[in-house]
C-alpha positions in Angstrom: 7.4 6.4 -17.4 5.1 9.4 -16.6 5.7 11.1 -13.3 3.0 13.0 -11.4 3.0 15.0 -8.2 -0.3 15.1 -6.4 -1.5 17.5 -3.7 -3.6 16.0 -0.9 -6.6 15.9 -0.6 -6.9 14.5 -4.1 -9.9 14.8 -6.3 -11.2 12.6 -9.0 -9.9 14.9 -11.7 -6.4 14.5 -10.2 -6.7 10.7 -10.7 -8.3 10.6 -14.1 -5.1 10.9 -16.1 -3.1 8.4 -14.1 -2.1 5.3 -16.0 -1.0 2.0 -14.4 2.8 1.9 -14.2 3.1 5.7 -13.8 5.1 7.2 -11.0 3.4 9.3 -8.3 4.7 11.6 -5.5 2.5 13.1 -2.8 2.3 16.4 -0.9 0.1 17.0 2.1 -1.4 14.9 5.0 -1.6 11.2 5.0 -2.5 8.7 7.7 -1.4 5.1 8.4 -4.0 2.4 8.9 -3.9 -1.3 8.8 -5.6 -4.3 10.4 -5.5 -3.0 13.9 -7.2 0.2 12.9 -9.7 -1.5 10.6 -10.6 -4.1 13.2 -11.1 -1.5 16.0 -13.3 0.8 13.9 -15.1 -1.6 11.5 -15.4 -4.8 13.6 -15.6 -3.3 17.1 -17.6 -0.2 16.1 -15.3 2.1 18.0 -15.7 5.7 16.8 -12.6 7.0 14.9 -10.2 9.1 17.0 -10.5 11.9 14.5 -12.7 12.9 11.6 -11.0 10.9 8.9 -12.8 12.4 6.0 -11.8 15.9 7.1 -8.2 14.8 7.8 -7.1 13.1 4.5 -8.2 10.8 1.8 -4.9 8.9 1.5 -4.5 5.8 3.6 -1.0 4.1 3.9 -0.8 0.4 4.9 2.6 0.6 6.6 4.6 0.3 9.8 6.6 3.4 10.8 10.1 3.4 12.3 9.4 6.0 15.0 11.5 7.5 17.7 10.7 10.0 20.5 12.7 13.3 20.7 13.7 14.9 24.0 10.7 17.2 23.9 8.3 14.3 23.6 7.5 14.8 19.9 7.7 11.9 17.5 10.0 11.4 14.5 9.5 8.9 11.7 12.7 8.1 9.8 11.3 5.3 7.6 8.1 3.6 6.7 7.8 0.0 5.5 4.7 -0.8 3.5 2.8 -4.0 4.3 0.8 -6.4 2.0 -2.6 -4.9 1.4 -4.5 -8.0 0.2 -4.9 -9.0 3.8 -7.2 -6.1 4.4 -9.7 -6.6 1.6 -12.5 -7.8 3.9 -12.7 -4.4 5.5 -12.6 -2.3 2.4 -16.3 -2.0 1.7 -17.1 -0.5 5.1 -13.8 1.5 5.2 -14.6 3.3 2.0 -18.0 4.2 3.4 -16.5 5.5 6.6 -13.4 7.2 5.5 -14.0 8.4 1.9 -10.5 7.2 0.9 -9.4 7.9 -2.7 -5.8 6.6 -2.5 -4.6 3.5 -0.7 -0.9 2.9 -0.6 0.7 -0.5 0.2 2.7 -3.3 -1.4 1.7 -6.3 -3.4 -1.5 -4.9 -4.7 -4.9 -6.6 -4.8 -6.9 -8.4 -7.5 -8.8 -6.6 -10.3 -11.9 -8.1 -8.8 -11.3 -6.2 -5.6 -10.4 -3.0 -7.4 -13.6 -3.1 -9.5 -15.8 -4.1 -6.6 -14.5 -1.6 -4.0 -12.2 0.9 -5.6 -13.9 1.9 -8.8 -17.3 2.8 -7.2 -15.4 5.0 -4.7 -13.2 6.8 -7.3 -10.1 5.2 -5.6 -6.8 3.9 -6.9 -4.0 1.8 -5.4 -0.4 2.9 -5.3 2.4 0.4 -4.6 5.8 1.0 -3.2 8.7 0.3 -5.5 10.4 -2.9 -4.5 12.0 -3.6 -1.1 14.4 -1.5 0.9 12.7 1.8 0.1 11.6 2.6 3.7 14.4 5.0 4.3 13.9 6.7 0.9 10.2 7.2 1.7 11.2 8.5 5.1 12.9 11.5 3.5 9.5 12.7 2.3 8.0 12.7 5.9 8.3 16.3 7.2 6.6 15.8 10.5 4.4 13.7 12.7 1.2 15.7 13.1 -0.4 13.3 15.5 -0.6 9.7 16.5 -3.8 8.0 17.8 -4.3 4.8 19.8 -0.6 4.3 20.2 -1.0 2.7 23.7 -4.0 0.5 22.5 -2.5 -0.7 19.2 1.2 -0.3 19.4 3.6 1.5 17.0 2.9 -0.6 14.0 -0.9 -0.6 14.2 -1.5 2.9 15.6 -2.9 5.6 13.3 0.0 8.0 12.5 -0.9 11.3 10.9 2.0 12.4 8.8 2.8 15.6 6.8 4.7 14.7 3.7 6.4 16.5 0.8 7.5 14.9 -2.5 6.7 11.6 -0.8 7.5 8.6 -3.1 8.1 7.2 -5.5 5.0 5.1 -5.8 3.7 3.2 -8.9 0.1 3.3 -10.0 -1.0 -0.3 -9.5 -4.7 0.3 -10.2 -6.4 3.1 -12.1 -10.0 4.4 -11.9 -11.2 1.7 -14.2 -9.8 -1.0 -11.9 -7.0 -2.2 -14.2 -4.1 -3.8 -12.4 -0.4 -3.3 -13.4 0.6 -6.5 -11.7 -2.1 -8.6 -13.3 -1.4 -7.2 -16.7 2.3 -7.9 -16.5 1.8 -11.4 -14.9 -0.2 -12.4 -18.0 2.7 -11.5 -20.2 5.3 -13.2 -18.0 3.3 -16.4 -17.6 3.0 -16.8 -21.3 6.7 -17.2 -21.8 8.0 -18.4 -18.4 8.3 -22.1 -19.5 10.6 -21.0 -22.4 13.2 -20.0 -19.8 13.9 -23.7 -19.2 14.2 -24.7 -22.9 17.4 -26.5 -23.6 18.4 -27.0 -20.0 19.4 -30.4 -18.7 18.2 -31.8 -15.4 20.6 -30.8 -12.6 23.0 -33.4 -11.5 22.5 -32.4 -7.9 19.5 -30.6 -6.4 18.4 -29.2 -3.1 15.0 -29.0 -1.5 12.9 -26.5 -3.4 14.8 -27.0 -6.7 12.7 -29.8 -8.1 9.6 -30.0 -10.2 8.9 -33.6 -9.1 6.0 -33.5 -6.5 7.3 -36.8 -5.1 10.3 -35.0 -3.8 8.4 -32.5 -1.8 8.3 -32.5 2.0 5.0 -32.0 3.8 
């Protein structure tokens, strides 16, 4: 697996050599933003609290585990990515407003969404690596530069501006051509998944959820 370390703000040339499945670490300024932020800015037409284009071009879909120090400053010890497919309906307008080139989250999106929204904006998607990596990612957060709309949106939905160093690991889920790591691997897996059950007998006892007979399902 290839490993790359990118300095933010990223440029197209920084992303051109990235292949799906490669590992990426980030240095610089990122901001968190999910449905609360998108809804407020895109749907409600509330002006952004800061010039997002000048701030950063990396948007992280996550919830930070934040605490307040004695001097009133904030500390983020961990960050947990959230599923990005839920935010697809805001992407067209968000790319226009924010000039985002990297979106980080978990679960990825479809190749249709990548090719419709990401490719025209020279953007890629990075995914977190499995579950339980929140504390690992927290090690890469050097400081909280600012937090916007904390009172209005709450900790999870507020816009956190974070300074990061060697922040990762992340996997390249989509590249500049809109190819998806998850969709590519799902095709391979689905071709052979039925063979996993070859030669197995029907279970003598079964529990709900362990049956392939639709008459056994509960609605």
